[in-house]
C-alpha positions as CSV (number, residue, x, y, z in Angstrom):
1,M,-184.0,-28.3,53.7
2,T,-186.4,-31.1,54.6
3,Y,-187.0,-34.4,52.7
4,I,-190.4,-33.2,51.3
5,Q,-189.1,-29.8,50.3
6,Q,-186.4,-31.5,48.2
7,L,-189.1,-33.4,46.4
8,G,-190.9,-30.1,45.8
9,I,-187.7,-28.6,44.4
10,N,-187.2,-31.6,42.2
11,A,-190.8,-31.4,40.9
12,K,-190.4,-27.7,40.0
13,S,-187.2,-28.4,38.1
14,A,-189.1,-31.0,36.0
15,E,-192.2,-28.8,35.5
16,K,-191.1,-26.8,32.5
17,Q,-189.9,-29.8,30.4
18,T,-192.9,-31.9,31.3
19,A,-195.4,-29.1,30.4
20,S,-193.7,-28.6,27.0
21,L,-193.5,-32.2,25.9
22,K,-195.0,-33.0,22.6
23,A,-197.8,-35.6,22.4
24,A,-195.5,-38.1,20.7
25,D,-192.9,-37.7,23.4
26,K,-195.4,-38.4,26.2
27,N,-196.8,-41.3,24.3
28,A,-193.4,-42.9,23.9
29,V,-192.9,-42.8,27.7
30,L,-196.4,-44.2,28.3
31,E,-195.8,-47.0,25.9
32,L,-192.6,-47.9,27.6
33,I,-194.2,-47.8,31.0
34,A,-196.9,-50.2,29.8
35,K,-194.3,-52.5,28.4
36,R,-192.3,-52.5,31.6
37,L,-195.3,-53.2,33.7
38,L,-195.8,-56.4,31.8
39,E,-192.1,-57.3,31.6
40,E,-191.5,-56.7,35.3
41,R,-194.7,-58.4,36.6
42,E,-192.9,-61.0,38.7
43,L,-190.9,-58.3,40.4
44,I,-194.0,-56.3,41.0
45,K,-195.9,-59.3,42.4
46,A,-192.9,-60.2,44.7
47,E,-192.9,-56.7,46.2
48,N,-196.7,-56.7,46.4
49,A,-196.5,-60.0,48.3
50,K,-194.4,-58.3,51.0
51,D,-197.2,-55.7,51.5
52,I,-199.9,-58.5,51.5
53,Q,-197.9,-60.4,54.2
54,N,-197.6,-57.3,56.3
55,A,-201.4,-56.7,55.8
56,H,-202.2,-60.2,57.2
57,T,-199.8,-59.6,60.1
58,N,-201.5,-56.3,60.9
59,G,-205.0,-57.8,60.8
60,M,-206.3,-56.0,57.7
61,T,-209.7,-57.2,56.5
62,A,-210.1,-59.5,53.6
63,A,-211.8,-56.7,51.5
64,L,-208.9,-54.3,52.1
65,I,-206.4,-57.0,51.3
66,D,-208.2,-57.5,48.0
67,R,-207.9,-53.8,47.4
68,L,-204.1,-54.0,48.0
69,T,-203.5,-57.2,45.9
70,L,-201.9,-57.0,42.4
71,T,-202.7,-60.1,40.4
72,D,-201.6,-60.8,36.8
73,A,-205.0,-59.6,35.7
74,R,-204.7,-56.4,37.6
75,I,-201.2,-55.8,36.2
76,D,-202.5,-56.4,32.7
77,G,-205.3,-53.9,33.5
78,M,-202.8,-51.3,34.7
79,A,-200.8,-51.7,31.4
80,E,-204.0,-51.5,29.4
81,G,-205.0,-48.4,31.3
82,V,-201.7,-46.7,30.5
83,R,-202.1,-47.6,26.8
84,Q,-205.6,-46.2,26.8
85,V,-204.3,-42.9,28.2
86,R,-201.6,-43.0,25.5
87,A,-204.3,-43.3,22.8
88,L,-206.3,-40.3,24.1
89,A,-206.0,-36.9,22.5
90,D,-203.5,-34.7,24.2
91,P,-205.5,-31.9,25.9
92,V,-202.5,-29.5,26.3
93,G,-202.7,-26.6,23.9
94,E,-206.3,-27.2,22.9
95,V,-208.1,-24.0,22.1
96,I,-211.4,-24.0,24.0
97,G,-212.6,-20.5,23.4
98,G,-211.8,-16.9,22.4
99,G,-212.6,-14.4,19.8
100,E,-212.2,-10.7,19.0
101,I,-213.5,-8.1,21.4
102,Q,-214.8,-4.7,20.6
103,N,-211.5,-2.9,20.6
104,G,-209.9,-5.4,18.3
105,L,-208.0,-7.4,20.8
106,K,-207.9,-11.1,19.9
107,L,-208.4,-13.6,22.7
108,V,-207.5,-17.3,22.7
109,K,-208.4,-19.5,25.6
110,R,-206.0,-22.4,25.7
111,R,-205.7,-25.5,27.9
112,V,-202.5,-25.7,30.0
113,P,-201.3,-28.2,32.7
114,L,-202.1,-27.5,36.3
115,G,-198.4,-27.8,37.1
116,V,-197.2,-29.9,40.1
117,I,-199.9,-32.2,41.4
118,G,-199.6,-33.8,44.9
119,I,-201.7,-37.0,45.3
120,I,-202.2,-38.6,48.7
121,F,-203.9,-42.0,48.5
122,E,-204.5,-45.3,50.3
123,S,-203.9,-49.0,49.7
124,R,-204.6,-49.5,46.0
125,P,-201.2,-49.6,44.2
126,N,-202.9,-49.4,40.8
127,V,-203.6,-45.7,41.7
128,T,-199.9,-45.1,41.5
129,V,-199.8,-46.0,37.8
130,D,-203.2,-44.4,36.9
131,A,-202.3,-41.1,38.5
132,A,-198.8,-40.9,37.1
133,S,-199.8,-41.8,33.5
134,L,-202.7,-39.2,33.6
135,C,-200.5,-36.5,35.0
136,L,-197.8,-37.1,32.4
137,K,-200.2,-37.1,29.5
138,S,-201.7,-33.9,30.7
139,G,-198.3,-32.3,31.0
140,N,-198.2,-32.3,34.8
141,V,-195.5,-33.3,37.3
142,C,-196.8,-35.5,40.2
143,I,-195.6,-36.2,43.7
144,L,-197.3,-39.5,44.9
145,R,-197.8,-40.3,48.6
146,G,-199.3,-43.7,49.0
147,G,-200.0,-45.5,52.3
148,S,-197.5,-47.5,54.3
149,D,-199.5,-50.7,53.6
150,A,-198.5,-50.5,49.8
151,I,-195.0,-49.0,50.1
152,N,-193.1,-51.9,48.6
153,S,-195.5,-52.2,45.6
154,N,-195.4,-48.4,45.1
155,K,-191.6,-48.3,45.2
156,A,-191.4,-51.0,42.5
157,L,-194.0,-49.3,40.3
158,V,-192.5,-45.8,40.6
159,T,-189.0,-47.2,40.0
160,L,-189.9,-48.7,36.7
161,M,-191.9,-45.6,35.6
162,R,-188.9,-43.3,36.4
163,S,-186.6,-45.6,34.4
164,A,-189.0,-45.2,31.4
165,L,-188.8,-41.4,31.8
166,R,-185.0,-41.5,31.8
167,D,-184.7,-43.8,28.9
168,C,-187.0,-41.5,26.9
169,G,-184.9,-38.4,27.8
170,V,-187.4,-36.9,30.2
171,D,-186.6,-35.7,33.7
172,E,-187.4,-38.6,36.0
173,N,-188.6,-36.2,38.6
174,A,-191.8,-35.8,36.6
175,I,-192.9,-38.7,38.7
176,Q,-191.8,-39.0,42.4
177,L,-192.9,-41.1,45.3
178,V,-192.9,-40.0,48.9
179,E,-191.1,-43.0,50.5
180,D,-191.4,-41.6,54.0
181,T,-195.0,-42.5,54.9
182,S,-195.0,-40.9,58.3
183,R,-197.9,-38.6,59.2
184,E,-195.4,-35.8,59.9
185,V,-194.2,-35.9,56.3
186,A,-197.7,-36.1,55.0
187,S,-198.7,-33.1,57.0
188,E,-195.7,-31.2,55.7
189,M,-196.6,-32.1,52.2
190,M,-200.1,-30.6,52.7
191,R,-198.4,-27.2,53.4
192,L,-195.9,-27.3,50.5
193,R,-197.8,-24.5,48.7
194,Q,-194.5,-23.1,47.3
195,Y,-194.0,-26.2,45.2
196,I,-197.4,-28.0,44.8
197,D,-200.1,-26.3,42.8
198,V,-203.0,-28.7,43.7
199,L,-203.5,-31.5,46.1
200,I,-205.7,-34.5,45.4
201,P,-206.6,-36.9,48.2
202,R,-207.9,-40.3,47.2
203,G,-209.1,-42.7,49.9
204,G,-211.6,-42.9,52.8
205,G,-213.4,-40.2,54.6
206,G,-210.7,-39.8,57.3
207,L,-208.0,-39.2,54.7
208,I,-210.1,-36.8,52.7
209,S,-211.1,-34.8,55.8
210,A,-207.5,-34.7,57.1
211,V,-206.3,-33.2,53.8
212,V,-209.2,-30.7,53.4
213,N,-208.8,-29.5,57.0
214,N,-205.0,-29.3,57.1
215,S,-203.9,-28.3,53.6
216,T,-202.8,-24.9,52.6
217,I,-202.7,-26.0,49.0
218,P,-205.9,-25.9,46.9
219,V,-207.6,-29.4,47.2
220,I,-209.7,-31.3,44.7
221,E,-211.7,-33.7,46.8
222,T,-212.2,-37.3,45.6
223,G,-214.9,-39.6,46.6
224,E,-215.8,-41.3,49.7
225,G,-218.5,-43.5,48.3
226,N,-221.6,-43.9,50.5
227,C,-223.7,-45.1,47.5
228,H,-227.3,-46.5,47.3
229,V,-229.6,-48.4,45.1
230,F,-233.3,-47.6,45.4
231,V,-235.7,-50.4,44.3
232,D,-238.9,-48.7,43.2
233,E,-242.3,-50.4,43.5
234,S,-242.4,-50.9,39.7
235,A,-239.0,-52.5,39.5
236,D,-238.4,-55.8,37.8
237,L,-237.5,-58.0,40.8
238,G,-234.9,-60.1,39.0
239,M,-233.2,-57.0,37.6
240,A,-233.2,-55.4,41.0
241,L,-231.6,-58.4,42.6
242,D,-228.9,-58.6,40.0
243,I,-228.1,-54.9,40.3
244,V,-228.0,-54.8,44.1
245,D,-226.0,-58.0,44.3
246,N,-223.4,-56.7,41.7
247,A,-223.3,-53.2,43.3
248,K,-222.5,-54.6,46.7
249,T,-220.5,-57.8,46.3
250,Q,-218.7,-57.6,42.9
251,R,-215.9,-55.6,44.7
252,P,-217.1,-54.2,48.0
253,S,-213.9,-52.4,48.9
254,V,-214.2,-49.7,46.2
255,C,-215.9,-46.4,46.4
256,N,-218.6,-47.1,43.8
257,A,-219.9,-50.1,45.7
258,I,-223.2,-49.5,47.5
259,E,-223.6,-49.4,51.2
260,T,-227.4,-49.1,51.5
261,V,-230.3,-50.6,49.6
262,I,-233.5,-48.6,49.7
263,V,-236.7,-50.5,48.9
264,H,-240.3,-49.3,48.4
265,A,-242.6,-50.6,51.2
266,K,-245.0,-52.2,48.7
267,I,-242.4,-54.7,47.6
268,A,-240.1,-54.7,50.6
269,D,-240.9,-58.1,52.1
270,E,-240.7,-59.8,48.8
271,F,-237.4,-58.1,47.8
272,Y,-235.6,-58.6,51.1
273,T,-236.7,-62.3,51.2
274,A,-235.3,-62.8,47.7
275,L,-232.1,-61.0,48.5
276,E,-231.5,-62.9,51.7
277,K,-232.2,-66.2,49.8
278,R,-229.7,-65.3,47.1
279,W,-227.0,-64.5,49.6
280,E,-227.7,-67.5,51.8
281,V,-226.8,-69.9,48.9
282,G,-223.9,-67.7,47.7
283,Q,-220.3,-68.6,48.3
284,P,-218.1,-66.5,50.7
285,G,-217.2,-63.4,48.8
286,Q,-220.5,-63.4,47.0
287,K,-222.9,-62.4,49.8
288,A,-223.3,-59.6,52.3
289,R,-224.7,-59.3,55.8
290,I,-227.9,-57.2,55.8
291,I,-228.5,-54.8,58.7
292,P,-232.3,-54.6,58.5
293,D,-234.4,-51.5,58.5
294,G,-235.4,-50.8,62.1
295,V,-232.0,-52.2,63.3
296,A,-229.9,-50.0,61.1
297,T,-229.0,-46.7,62.8
298,D,-228.2,-43.3,61.3
299,E,-224.6,-44.2,62.0
300,D,-225.0,-47.3,59.8
301,Y,-226.6,-45.2,57.1
302,A,-223.7,-42.8,57.2
303,T,-221.0,-45.5,57.1
304,E,-218.9,-46.5,54.1
305,F,-218.5,-50.2,55.1
306,L,-216.1,-51.2,52.3
307,D,-217.0,-54.8,53.2
308,Y,-219.6,-57.4,52.8
309,V,-222.1,-55.5,54.9
310,I,-225.2,-53.5,53.7
311,A,-227.8,-51.4,55.5
312,A,-231.5,-51.6,54.5
313,K,-234.0,-48.8,54.4
314,T,-237.7,-49.1,53.6
315,V,-239.5,-46.0,52.3
316,N,-243.1,-45.2,51.3
317,N,-242.4,-43.3,48.2
318,L,-239.8,-41.9,45.8
319,D,-239.5,-38.6,47.7
320,E,-238.5,-40.4,50.9
321,A,-235.8,-42.3,49.0
322,I,-234.4,-39.2,47.4
323,A,-234.4,-37.4,50.8
324,H,-232.6,-40.3,52.4
325,I,-229.9,-40.4,49.7
326,N,-229.4,-36.6,49.7
327,R,-229.0,-36.8,53.5
328,F,-226.6,-39.7,53.8
329,G,-225.0,-40.0,50.4
330,T,-221.6,-38.6,49.6
331,K,-222.6,-37.3,46.1
332,H,-220.7,-40.1,44.4
333,S,-222.9,-42.7,42.6
334,E,-226.6,-43.4,43.1
335,A,-229.1,-45.7,41.3
336,I,-232.8,-46.4,40.9
337,V,-234.3,-49.6,39.6
338,T,-237.7,-48.8,38.1
339,R,-240.1,-49.3,35.1
340,D,-241.7,-45.9,35.8
341,Y,-240.3,-43.3,33.4
342,A,-241.4,-40.3,35.4
343,N,-239.8,-41.7,38.5
344,A,-236.6,-42.3,36.6
345,V,-236.5,-38.7,35.4
346,K,-237.3,-37.3,38.8
347,F,-234.6,-39.5,40.5
348,Q,-232.0,-38.3,38.1
349,D,-233.1,-34.7,38.4
350,E,-233.3,-34.5,42.2
351,V,-230.6,-36.8,43.5
352,D,-227.4,-34.8,44.2
353,A,-224.5,-37.0,43.0
354,A,-221.8,-37.0,40.4
355,A,-223.3,-40.1,38.7
356,V,-226.9,-41.1,38.8
357,Y,-228.0,-44.4,37.2
358,V,-231.3,-45.8,36.0
359,N,-231.5,-49.6,35.9
360,A,-227.7,-50.2,36.2
361,S,-225.1,-50.9,38.8
362,T,-223.2,-48.1,40.4
363,R,-220.0,-50.1,39.8
364,F,-219.7,-48.5,36.4
365,T,-218.5,-45.2,37.8
366,D,-214.9,-45.5,36.7
367,G,-212.6,-43.6,34.5
368,F,-211.5,-46.7,32.6
369,V,-215.2,-47.7,31.9
370,F,-216.1,-44.1,31.0
371,G,-213.4,-44.1,28.3
372,L,-211.0,-41.8,30.1
373,G,-208.2,-44.4,30.0
374,A,-207.9,-44.2,33.8
375,E,-208.8,-41.8,36.5
376,I,-207.0,-39.6,39.0
377,G,-210.0,-40.1,41.3
378,I,-213.7,-39.6,41.4
379,T,-214.5,-36.2,42.7
380,T,-217.7,-35.6,44.5
381,Q,-217.4,-31.8,44.8
382,K,-218.9,-29.3,42.4
383,L,-216.0,-26.9,41.6
384,H,-213.8,-27.5,38.5
385,A,-214.4,-31.3,38.1
386,R,-217.1,-33.8,39.1
387,G,-217.1,-37.6,38.7
388,P,-214.2,-39.6,37.2
389,M,-211.3,-37.2,36.6
390,G,-209.5,-37.7,33.3
391,L,-207.1,-35.7,31.3
392,Q,-209.2,-32.6,30.7
393,E,-209.9,-32.3,34.5
394,L,-206.1,-32.2,35.1
395,T,-205.7,-29.0,33.0
396,T,-206.6,-25.4,33.6
397,Y,-206.5,-22.7,31.0
398,K,-205.0,-19.3,30.2
399,Y,-205.9,-16.4,28.0
400,L,-203.6,-15.4,25.2
401,I,-204.3,-11.8,24.1
402,N,-202.9,-10.2,20.9
403,G,-203.3,-6.6,19.9
404,D,-201.8,-3.9,17.7
405,G,-201.2,-1.1,20.2
406,Q,-204.5,-0.9,22.1
407,V,-204.4,0.9,25.4
408,R,-207.2,1.3,27.9
409,G,-208.7,4.8,28.3
């Protein structure tokens, strides 16, 4: 028996209890997890500091180091996210349909957990807590496989969550961490169909492609974020500058940050000049390098930079902007800045993405912001779930049929 197979066996052993937990029992565990995140913040930061030191040694970019870093504010945010999940209604057991059919059979369509969820993700250790809390509240067991760059942080976080499970009388194997971060073990995990019901990759395009192409387990794809803002000819210039600036530089290492700004030709010179001026006077970490239209290549337009870099594209009309987004976008989050109502409606109708904004930053695509407490990821596919995935998206359903002797003729 291999290491990853043992984790699968452990998960299956915890599945029945986890699926049958009452809401009050799950909430008690979640409250204790939130409490321990705050109580153990110094330990968490100390373990995180080891990962940060390794990241510097390995030449990781500043943006990716930021993605890895756990500050007091981010630990507070993790605890608050757990408490928000705790406060949400328990989806398990919810009746979502049914009725009586012609022969008198009574049907009930009820939400049930997915079962054992495998999650493969990169860098951001807050994902460890978000994923585990959502899985627990939705009655699922989770096997978490983070990247080697966050292994010390993840070990600390999972250890305290498993202690909360134990202290509440719940099988600690409801939450497990794959501590062997080798590619061989990750590949084996992708084929653990006997034990894992669904696999969710969360990270960059390379990770997602590797999971989709190699997994024998059903996969829910989460979002590589090649996002855009289109500045229409009618846009308020100040609003457009604020939105583009925020969507690019507020936190460029995340999937809902934009990678390309698209500008209508009639205002392009004025807008690009104003944007360059804003970023010229900005402090490091508040400005981005622009790859101008005419210099930017198709490869640039297809790249998720995750850094202080942005490609520029000039178009002659709304149709060209939509065509560019639908060609290069990853169906994550897209935005238009406009004062033209018809253009706003057309943009939202025709852009193919999970979240489509009018006059707002793409940075709001987030489970926490959307009131989901946290998110297991932001899915850009169209089957089962789309956009930030919360509790309901971590359930499936089954039909319960009751009769009084009916047989089919």
